[in-house]
N, CA, C and O of each residue as an XYZ file, in Angstrom:
632
protein
N       3.919    -24.457    -37.202
C       3.074    -24.943    -36.122
C       2.911    -23.883    -35.040
O       1.813    -23.698    -34.514
N       4.014    -23.171    -34.698
C       3.917    -22.127    -33.684
C       3.006    -21.005    -34.149
O       2.278    -20.417    -33.349
N       3.045    -20.711    -35.430
C       2.244    -19.621    -35.957
C       0.756    -19.915    -35.790
O      -0.019    -19.028    -35.433
N       0.360    -21.152    -36.048
C      -1.047    -21.525    -35.932
C      -1.501    -21.443    -34.472
O      -2.550    -20.865    -34.185
N      -0.722    -22.016    -33.548
C      -1.125    -21.980    -32.147
C      -1.055    -20.557    -31.598
O      -1.887    -20.174    -30.776
N      -0.082    -19.776    -32.040
C       0.032    -18.387    -31.615
C      -1.167    -17.597    -32.130
O      -1.729    -16.780    -31.401
N      -1.563    -17.832    -33.379
C      -2.733    -17.161    -33.945
C      -3.986    -17.547    -33.170
O      -4.814    -16.688    -32.867
N      -4.135    -18.836    -32.844
C      -5.308    -19.282    -32.091
C      -5.368    -18.616    -30.719
O      -6.442    -18.242    -30.249
N      -4.213    -18.472    -30.083
C      -4.180    -17.830    -28.780
C      -4.612    -16.374    -28.891
O      -5.424    -15.905    -28.093
N      -4.075    -15.656    -29.877
C      -4.432    -14.249    -30.038
C      -5.898    -14.079    -30.442
O      -6.564    -13.145    -29.993
N      -6.393    -14.969    -31.279
C      -7.804    -14.906    -31.667
C      -8.702    -15.165    -30.457
O      -9.706    -14.481    -30.258
N      -8.330    -16.154    -29.662
C      -9.095    -16.468    -28.462
C      -9.036    -15.311    -27.472
O     -10.044    -14.954    -26.862
N      -7.855    -14.730    -27.318
C      -7.694    -13.597    -26.401
C      -8.542    -12.410    -26.852
O      -9.224    -11.797    -26.031
N      -8.513    -12.078    -28.128
C      -9.278    -10.923    -28.612
C     -10.784    -11.168    -28.501
O     -11.540    -10.247    -28.193
N     -11.221    -12.403    -28.750
C     -12.645    -12.714    -28.597
C     -13.073    -12.645    -27.132
O     -14.174    -12.191    -26.819
N     -12.203    -13.095    -26.248
C     -12.513    -13.048    -24.824
C     -12.594    -11.615    -24.327
O     -13.517    -11.264    -23.593
N     -11.637    -10.786    -24.721
C     -11.642     -9.381    -24.327
C     -12.887     -8.689    -24.876
O     -13.518     -7.902    -24.170
N     -13.242     -8.972    -26.114
C     -14.441     -8.365    -26.708
C     -15.704     -8.807    -25.970
O     -16.636     -8.024    -25.794
N     -15.723    -10.062    -25.544
C     -16.870    -10.580    -24.799
C     -17.029     -9.849    -23.473
O     -18.147     -9.524    -23.072
N     -15.912     -9.587    -22.790
C     -15.980     -8.895    -21.507
C     -16.285     -7.411    -21.666
O     -16.915     -6.821    -20.788
N     -15.862     -6.808    -22.740
C     -16.115     -5.373    -22.919
C     -17.554     -5.123    -23.336
O     -18.243     -4.330    -22.694
N     -18.017     -5.754    -24.362
C     -19.378     -5.632    -24.888
C     -19.855     -4.187    -24.980
O     -21.038     -3.918    -24.774
N     -18.967     -3.265    -25.283
C     -19.354     -1.880    -25.482
C     -19.882     -1.188    -24.249
O     -20.710     -0.284    -24.360
N     -19.426     -1.588    -23.076
C     -19.943     -1.016    -21.847
C     -19.341      0.350    -21.548
O     -18.161      0.597    -21.799
N     -20.162      1.217    -21.015
C     -19.682      2.486    -20.495
C     -19.108      2.206    -19.104
O     -19.384      1.154    -18.529
N     -18.320      3.124    -18.558
C     -17.811      2.904    -17.192
C     -18.933      2.694    -16.165
O     -18.789      1.896    -15.239
N     -20.042      3.411    -16.334
C     -21.165      3.254    -15.406
C     -21.777      1.854    -15.520
O     -22.083      1.225    -14.507
N     -21.954      1.369    -16.748
C     -22.518      0.026    -16.944
C     -21.576     -1.049    -16.423
O     -22.020     -2.042    -15.846
N     -20.297     -0.857    -16.623
C     -19.312     -1.814    -16.122
C     -19.335     -1.836    -14.600
O     -19.318     -2.909    -13.997
N     -19.371     -0.675    -13.979
C     -19.444     -0.594    -12.522
C     -20.716     -1.248    -12.010
O     -20.691     -1.972    -11.015
N     -21.823     -0.995    -12.684
C     -23.089     -1.598    -12.277
C     -23.017     -3.121    -12.395
O     -23.496     -3.825    -11.507
N     -22.437     -3.632    -13.457
C     -22.295     -5.081    -13.625
C     -21.462     -5.684    -12.500
O     -21.807     -6.732    -11.953
N     -20.367     -5.018    -12.162
C     -19.478     -5.530    -11.122
C     -20.160     -5.499     -9.753
O     -20.113     -6.482     -9.014
N     -20.788     -4.384     -9.419
C     -21.402     -4.265     -8.096
C     -22.616     -5.165     -7.932
O     -22.798     -5.771     -6.877
N     -23.445     -5.258     -8.960
C     -24.617     -6.140     -8.878
C     -24.169     -7.589     -8.729
O     -24.745     -8.341     -7.942
N     -23.150     -7.980     -9.477
C     -22.686     -9.364     -9.368
C     -22.037     -9.619     -8.018
O     -22.215    -10.698     -7.452
N     -21.288     -8.657     -7.485
C     -20.685     -8.844     -6.166
C     -21.765     -8.964     -5.094
O     -21.660     -9.804     -4.201
N     -22.790     -8.140     -5.176
C     -23.876     -8.182     -4.199
C     -24.617     -9.520     -4.243
O     -24.809    -10.157     -3.207
N     -25.028     -9.941     -5.421
C     -25.825    -11.165     -5.523
C     -24.979    -12.431     -5.431
O     -25.521    -13.523     -5.260
N     -23.662    -12.300     -5.542
C     -22.792    -13.463     -5.403
C     -22.607    -13.876     -3.958
O     -22.203    -15.007     -3.689
N     -22.896    -12.982     -3.019
C     -22.721    -13.336     -1.606
C     -24.050    -13.612     -0.908
O     -24.101    -13.697      0.319
N     -25.113    -13.750     -1.675
C     -26.410    -14.076     -1.086
C     -26.255    -15.411     -0.336
O     -25.638    -16.337     -0.863
N     -26.803    -15.526      0.880
C     -26.510    -16.700      1.703
C     -27.315    -17.955      1.373
O     -27.550    -18.786      2.250
N     -27.729    -18.095      0.151
C     -28.408    -19.308     -0.294
C     -27.609    -19.852     -1.460
O     -27.586    -19.264     -2.541
N     -26.956    -20.975     -1.233
C     -26.069    -21.538     -2.257
C     -26.859    -21.996     -3.473
O     -27.945    -22.561     -3.345
N     -26.310    -21.750     -4.639
C     -26.889    -22.264     -5.866
C     -27.880    -21.361     -6.561
O     -28.421    -21.744     -7.599
N     -28.141    -20.186     -6.039
C     -29.113    -19.315     -6.687
C     -28.477    -18.100     -7.357
O     -29.121    -17.439     -8.172
N     -27.220    -17.797     -7.025
C     -26.624    -16.562     -7.541
C     -26.455    -16.578     -9.059
O     -26.700    -15.559     -9.705
N     -26.049    -17.688     -9.640
C     -25.871    -17.743    -11.098
C     -27.195    -17.505    -11.815
O     -27.246    -16.773    -12.804
N     -28.256    -18.116    -11.324
C     -29.576    -17.913    -11.919
C     -30.002    -16.452    -11.788
O     -30.458    -15.848    -12.758
N     -29.854    -15.881    -10.581
C     -30.239    -14.486    -10.361
C     -29.426    -13.534    -11.240
O     -29.972    -12.591    -11.813
N     -28.125    -13.785    -11.343
C     -27.271    -12.916    -12.153
C     -27.641    -13.001    -13.633
O     -27.619    -11.992    -14.339
N     -27.974    -14.182    -14.094
C     -28.372    -14.340    -15.499
C     -29.654    -13.561    -15.774
O     -29.748    -12.847    -16.772
N     -30.632    -13.696    -14.896
C     -31.898    -12.970    -15.069
C     -31.655    -11.466    -15.020
O     -32.167    -10.726    -15.861
N     -30.878    -11.009    -14.039
C     -30.601     -9.578    -13.911
C     -29.832     -9.030    -15.108
O     -30.112     -7.928    -15.581
N     -28.862     -9.803    -15.597
C     -28.068     -9.307    -16.730
C     -28.920     -9.195    -17.991
O     -28.736     -8.269    -18.780
N     -29.828    -10.108    -18.184
C     -30.697    -10.040    -19.357
C     -31.713     -8.911    -19.230
O     -31.996     -8.206    -20.199
N     -32.256     -8.746    -18.031
C     -33.271     -7.714    -17.818
C     -32.669     -6.307    -17.845
O     -33.262     -5.395    -18.420
N     -31.505     -6.125    -17.232
C     -30.883     -4.805    -17.129
C     -29.812     -4.559    -18.198
O     -29.174     -3.506    -18.207
N     -29.613     -5.540    -19.105
C     -28.612     -5.450    -20.177
C     -27.212     -5.196    -19.617
O     -26.493     -4.297    -20.055
N     -26.854     -6.028    -18.626
C     -25.540     -5.958    -18.010
C     -24.631     -7.005    -18.642
O     -25.082     -7.826    -19.441
N     -23.365     -6.973    -18.286
C     -22.370     -7.860    -18.878
C     -22.346     -9.193    -18.126
O     -21.747     -9.293    -17.055
N     -22.990    -10.204    -18.680
C     -23.088    -11.507    -18.028
C     -21.737    -12.185    -17.839
O     -21.507    -12.738    -16.763
N     -20.818    -12.180    -18.822
C     -19.524    -12.840    -18.572
C     -18.777    -12.262    -17.368
O     -18.208    -13.010    -16.573
N     -18.778    -10.952    -17.233
C     -18.121    -10.335    -16.074
C     -18.851    -10.733    -14.794
O     -18.219    -11.031    -13.780
N     -20.160    -10.738    -14.843
C     -20.940    -11.052    -13.652
C     -20.709    -12.495    -13.194
O     -20.583    -12.753    -11.997
N     -20.653    -13.419    -14.126
C     -20.420    -14.820    -13.766
C     -18.992    -14.998    -13.254
O     -18.766    -15.733    -12.292
N     -18.026    -14.330    -13.892
C     -16.636    -14.424    -13.427
C     -16.517    -13.909    -11.994
O     -15.852    -14.535    -11.169
N     -17.144    -12.792    -11.693
C     -17.103    -12.247    -10.337
C     -17.827    -13.176     -9.369
O     -17.411    -13.331     -8.221
N     -18.894    -13.783     -9.827
C     -19.627    -14.722     -8.984
C     -18.733    -15.891     -8.570
O     -18.738    -16.297     -7.408
N     -17.978    -16.424     -9.507
C     -17.083    -17.534     -9.182
C     -15.943    -17.079     -8.275
O     -15.516    -17.822     -7.391
N     -15.451    -15.866     -8.491
C     -14.389    -15.343     -7.632
C     -14.904    -15.054     -6.218
O     -14.144    -15.153     -5.255
N     -16.167    -14.703     -6.086
C     -16.741    -14.356     -4.785
C     -17.262    -15.569     -4.022
O     -17.721    -15.430     -2.888
N     -17.201    -16.747     -4.619
C     -17.742    -17.939     -3.961
C     -17.145    -18.167     -2.574
O     -17.898    -18.479     -1.652
N     -15.832    -18.027     -2.376
C     -15.309    -18.195     -1.006
C     -15.899    -17.180     -0.024
O     -16.155    -17.514      1.133
N     -16.114    -15.958     -0.475
C     -16.728    -14.944      0.384
C     -18.171    -15.318      0.707
O     -18.636    -15.091      1.823
N     -18.872    -15.884     -0.252
C     -20.245    -16.337     -0.007
C     -20.253    -17.393      1.095
O     -21.099    -17.357      1.988
N     -19.319    -18.324      1.030
C     -19.232    -19.376      2.042
C     -18.909    -18.775      3.410
O     -19.504    -19.154      4.419
N     -17.965    -17.840      3.434
C     -17.578    -17.209      4.697
C     -18.711    -16.399      5.327
O     -18.777    -16.270      6.550
N     -19.593    -15.859      4.505
C     -20.633    -14.958      5.002
C     -21.957    -15.645      5.346
O     -22.863    -14.988      5.860
N     -22.093    -16.929      5.081
C     -23.363    -17.604      5.364
C     -23.722    -17.502      6.842
O     -24.801    -17.019      7.187
N     -22.837    -17.947      7.703
C     -23.125    -17.959      9.141
C     -23.284    -16.537      9.694
O     -24.227    -16.292     10.446
N     -22.385    -15.575      9.347
C     -22.623    -14.213      9.857
C     -23.972    -13.626      9.412
O     -24.642    -12.954     10.196
N     -24.368    -13.876      8.162
C     -25.665    -13.369      7.719
C     -26.806    -14.034      8.493
O     -27.777    -13.372      8.857
N     -26.691    -15.333      8.743
C     -27.717    -16.030      9.533
C     -27.757    -15.453     10.945
O     -28.836    -15.202     11.483
N     -26.579    -15.241     11.552
C     -26.534    -14.681     12.910
C     -27.123    -13.274     12.966
O     -27.846    -12.940     13.905
N     -26.818    -12.456     11.974
C     -27.384    -11.101     11.918
C     -28.905    -11.168     11.796
O     -29.624    -10.447     12.488
N     -29.386    -12.037     10.912
C     -30.832    -12.193     10.741
C     -31.505    -12.691     12.007
O     -32.576    -12.208     12.374
N     -30.883    -13.656     12.680
C     -31.464    -14.160     13.929
C     -31.479    -13.063     15.001
O     -32.426    -12.970     15.782
N     -30.436    -12.241     15.036
C     -30.400    -11.133     15.992
C     -31.495    -10.107     15.664
O     -32.221     -9.660     16.552
N     -31.604     -9.743     14.390
C     -32.595     -8.744     13.982
C     -34.019     -9.224     14.258
O     -34.866     -8.450     14.704
N     -34.277    -10.507     13.990
C     -35.617    -11.043     14.184
C     -35.848    -11.571     15.608
O     -36.920    -12.098     15.905
N     -34.846    -11.430     16.486
C     -34.928    -11.844     17.897
C     -35.347    -13.298     18.044
O     -36.300    -13.607     18.759
N     -34.636    -14.186     17.366
C     -34.905    -15.616     17.474
C     -33.664    -16.303     18.044
O     -32.557    -15.779     17.923
N     -33.840    -17.463     18.660
C     -32.678    -18.178     19.203
C     -31.684    -18.523     18.097
O     -32.061    -18.845     16.970
N     -30.417    -18.446     18.452
C     -29.367    -18.685     17.470
C     -29.260    -20.175     17.152
O     -29.248    -21.012     18.055
N     -29.183    -20.497     15.864
C     -28.974    -21.876     15.442
C     -27.485    -22.173     15.512
O     -26.658    -21.261     15.475
N     -27.156    -23.418     15.609
C     -25.751    -23.788     15.744
C     -25.315    -24.690     14.597
O     -24.725    -25.748     14.817
N     -25.610    -24.264     13.375
C     -25.186    -25.013     12.200
C     -23.835    -24.492     11.752
O     -23.562    -23.294     11.822
N     -22.995    -25.402     11.293
C     -21.699    -24.981     10.767
C     -21.814    -24.816      9.257
O     -22.749    -25.308      8.626
N     -20.848    -24.118      8.703
C     -20.812    -23.937      7.254
C     -20.701    -25.292      6.568
O     -21.335    -25.524      5.538
N     -19.901    -26.183      7.135
C     -19.727    -27.520      6.546
C     -21.049    -28.274      6.489
O     -21.340    -28.943      5.498
N     -21.859    -28.171      7.557
C     -23.171    -28.834      7.568
C     -24.082    -28.261      6.489
O     -24.780    -29.000      5.795
N     -24.070    -26.959      6.357
C     -24.940    -26.314      5.368
C     -24.516    -26.681      3.954
O     -25.364    -26.993      3.119
N     -23.215    -26.649      3.673
C     -22.721    -27.015      2.339
C     -23.041    -28.469      2.031
O     -23.523    -28.787      0.943
N     -22.773    -29.357      2.994
C     -23.067    -30.780      2.780
C     -24.553    -30.992      2.537
O     -24.939    -31.815      1.707
N     -25.377    -30.262      3.251
C     -26.821    -30.385      3.064
C     -27.236    -29.931      1.663
O     -28.051    -30.585      1.012
N     -26.669    -28.800      1.199
C     -26.969    -28.330     -0.158
C     -26.480    -29.327     -1.201
O     -27.159    -29.559     -2.201
N     -25.309    -29.916     -0.980
C     -24.771    -30.879     -1.941
C     -25.609    -32.147     -1.983
O     -25.742    -32.776     -3.033
N     -26.165    -32.515     -0.857
C     -26.990    -33.711     -0.788
C     -28.337    -33.489     -1.453
O     -28.775    -34.308     -2.261
N     -28.998    -32.387     -1.119
C     -30.317    -32.114     -1.675
C     -30.614    -30.622     -1.561
O     -30.799    -30.100     -0.462
N     -30.658    -29.946     -2.700
C     -30.910    -28.505     -2.710
C     -32.266    -28.197     -2.090
O     -32.363    -27.371     -1.182
N     -33.307    -28.855     -2.576
C     -34.657    -28.567     -2.087
C     -34.870    -29.105     -0.675
O     -35.634    -28.528      0.098
N     -34.202    -30.206     -0.335
C     -34.269    -30.719      1.034
C     -33.672    -29.724      2.016
O     -34.198    -29.526      3.111
N     -32.567    -29.099      1.614
C     -31.940    -28.086      2.468
C     -32.854    -26.880      2.613
O     -32.994    -26.328      3.704
N     -33.470    -26.475      1.520
C     -34.384    -25.335      1.595
C     -35.520    -25.614      2.570
O     -35.966    -24.707      3.273
N     -35.994    -26.858      2.623
C     -37.086    -27.164      3.550
C     -36.576    -27.375      4.972
O     -37.232    -26.939      5.918
N     -35.421    -28.033      5.158
C     -34.896    -28.283      6.502
C     -34.368    -27.019      7.167
O     -34.602    -26.790      8.354
N     -33.671    -26.217      6.416
C     -33.045    -25.019      6.976
C     -33.746    -23.741      6.514
O     -33.127    -22.678      6.456
N     -35.013    -23.843      6.192
C     -35.713    -22.690      5.625
C     -35.710    -21.492      6.561
O     -35.535    -20.358      6.113
N     -35.900    -21.726      7.848
C     -35.926    -20.601      8.779
C     -34.544    -19.956      8.897
O     -34.425    -18.731      8.905
N     -33.505    -20.784      8.988
C     -32.142    -20.252      9.072
C     -31.776    -19.502      7.796
O     -31.168    -18.433      7.858
N     -32.142    -20.053      6.639
C     -31.848    -19.384      5.372
C     -32.646    -18.096      5.228
O     -32.156    -17.123      4.654
N     -33.866    -18.083      5.742
C     -34.660    -16.853      5.738
C     -34.003    -15.793      6.624
O     -33.960    -14.617      6.261
N     -33.493    -16.208      7.782
C     -32.756    -15.273      8.644
C     -31.493    -14.783      7.934
O     -31.165    -13.599      7.998
N     -30.785    -15.689      7.259
C     -29.594    -15.295      6.509
C     -29.923    -14.328      5.392
O     -29.190    -13.368      5.156
N     -31.026    -14.579      4.702
C     -31.459    -13.665      3.641
C     -31.796    -12.300      4.225
O     -31.450    -11.267      3.651
N     -32.470    -12.301      5.367
C     -32.786    -11.036      6.039
C     -31.531    -10.306      6.469
O     -31.438     -9.088      6.321
N     -30.559    -11.042      7.002
C     -29.290    -10.439      7.386
C     -28.559     -9.860      6.190
O     -27.981     -8.777      6.276
N     -28.580    -10.581      5.067
C     -27.957    -10.095      3.825
C     -28.690     -8.851      3.328
O     -28.064     -7.862      2.946
N     -29.996     -8.907      3.336
C     -30.816     -7.806      2.837
C     -30.611     -6.530      3.647
O     -30.580     -5.434      3.088
N     -30.473     -6.673      4.952
C     -30.369     -5.507      5.821
C     -28.941     -5.000      6.026
O     -28.748     -3.917      6.580
N     -27.943     -5.764      5.590
C     -26.553     -5.297      5.741
C     -25.859     -5.116      4.398
O     -25.334     -4.039      4.114
N     -25.850     -6.147      3.576
C     -25.098     -6.087      2.316
C     -25.747     -5.136      1.311
O     -25.046     -4.389      0.629
N     -27.052     -5.154      1.214
C     -27.729     -4.319      0.222
C     -27.484     -2.825      0.483
O     -27.107     -2.110     -0.445
N     -27.687     -2.331      1.713
C     -27.377     -0.909      1.948
C     -25.896     -0.580      1.705
O     -25.569      0.483      1.178
N     -25.015     -1.496      2.093
C     -23.582     -1.299      1.872
C     -23.280     -1.130      0.385
O     -22.547     -0.219      0.000
N     -23.837     -2.000     -0.446
C     -23.586     -1.920     -1.884
C     -24.286     -0.727     -2.526
O     -23.805     -0.204     -3.531
N     -25.405     -0.291     -1.971
C     -26.059      0.917     -2.493
C     -25.151      2.120     -2.281
O     -24.999      2.953     -3.175
N     -24.545      2.215     -1.096
C     -23.618      3.318     -0.823
C     -22.423      3.255     -1.776
O     -22.017      4.275     -2.334
N     -21.865      2.067     -1.960
C     -20.731      1.919     -2.889
C     -21.148      2.307     -4.305
O     -20.384      2.960     -5.017
N     -22.336      1.917     -4.715
C     -22.827      2.256     -6.051
C     -22.966      3.766     -6.218
O     -22.553      4.317     -7.239
N     -23.539      4.433     -5.233
C     -23.714      5.887     -5.320
C     -22.369      6.610     -5.335
O     -22.184      7.561     -6.094
N     -21.444      6.171     -4.513
C     -20.111      6.782     -4.490
C     -19.396      6.536     -5.819
O     -18.776      7.450     -6.363
N     -19.475      5.330     -6.339
C     -18.798      5.037     -7.611
C     -19.420      5.828     -8.758
O     -18.698      6.298     -9.638
N     -20.744      5.986     -8.766
C     -21.374      6.801     -9.816
C     -20.936      8.258     -9.717
O     -20.706      8.911    -10.734
N     -20.822      8.764     -8.496
C     -20.335     10.126     -8.312
C     -18.908     10.257     -8.840
O     -18.593     11.208     -9.556
N     -18.050      9.310     -8.488
C     -16.657      9.370     -8.930
C     -16.537      9.229    -10.443
O     -15.714      9.896    -11.069
N     -17.351      8.368    -11.023
C     -17.324      8.196    -12.477
C     -17.763      9.486    -13.163
O     -17.133      9.929    -14.124
N     -18.837     10.084    -12.672
C     -19.315     11.323    -13.307
C     -18.326     12.462    -13.087
O     -18.206     13.348    -13.933
N     -17.629     12.449    -11.980
C     -16.675     13.512    -11.670
C     -15.389     13.384    -12.485
O     -14.844     14.390    -12.941
N     -14.899     12.160    -12.673
C     -13.592     11.958    -13.285
C     -13.613     11.404    -14.702
O     -12.559     11.304    -15.330
N     -14.767     11.044    -15.218
C     -14.795     10.534    -16.591
C     -14.670     11.711    -17.562
O     -15.168     12.805    -17.295
N     -14.009     11.474    -18.671
C     -13.867     12.568    -19.641
C     -15.208     12.972    -20.211
O     -16.046     12.120    -20.508
N     -15.412     14.255    -20.365
C     -16.673     14.723    -20.921
C     -16.726     14.439    -22.405
O     -15.697     14.385    -23.079
N     -17.934     14.257    -22.905
C     -18.107     13.905    -24.307
C     -18.160     15.139    -25.197
O     -18.012     15.021    -26.414
N     -18.365     16.306    -24.627
C     -18.413     17.515    -25.433
C     -17.040     18.182    -25.454
O     -16.359     18.199    -24.429
N     -16.607     18.739    -26.611
C     -15.281     19.352    -26.687
C     -15.216     20.676    -25.980
O     -14.163     21.313    -25.958
């Protein structure tokens, strides 16, 4: 009995590891991780999984890694909603809204499309704040990581 369950565990483990590797180069793996981290903190709840799926299919990235990172980054997404909205409101010079994270989450849980219509301006400010802060930050990280990968990865020629 132990042999069967032990075999199942090892088979499951090897299939899982193979699923996450998917023949990725270090550059592709880095791109999968950074793209998923960037889109996982977008300040609109419920859209990151869809965006990551589309991006992974279009750019041939590793979807299992991207979804795993998305789930791990969910607390960061929640923490960053209000700061992104505040940054967007500051950038667009509009009066600051006084919504709490709890109100926004409850609104999304109650009605996704209702929240999009009720809080559309705040979410647009949050998207603008994300676009103008997180995107440049991740571009810099991507460029630095590509430089480090090209500098320290073993060369393919003998």
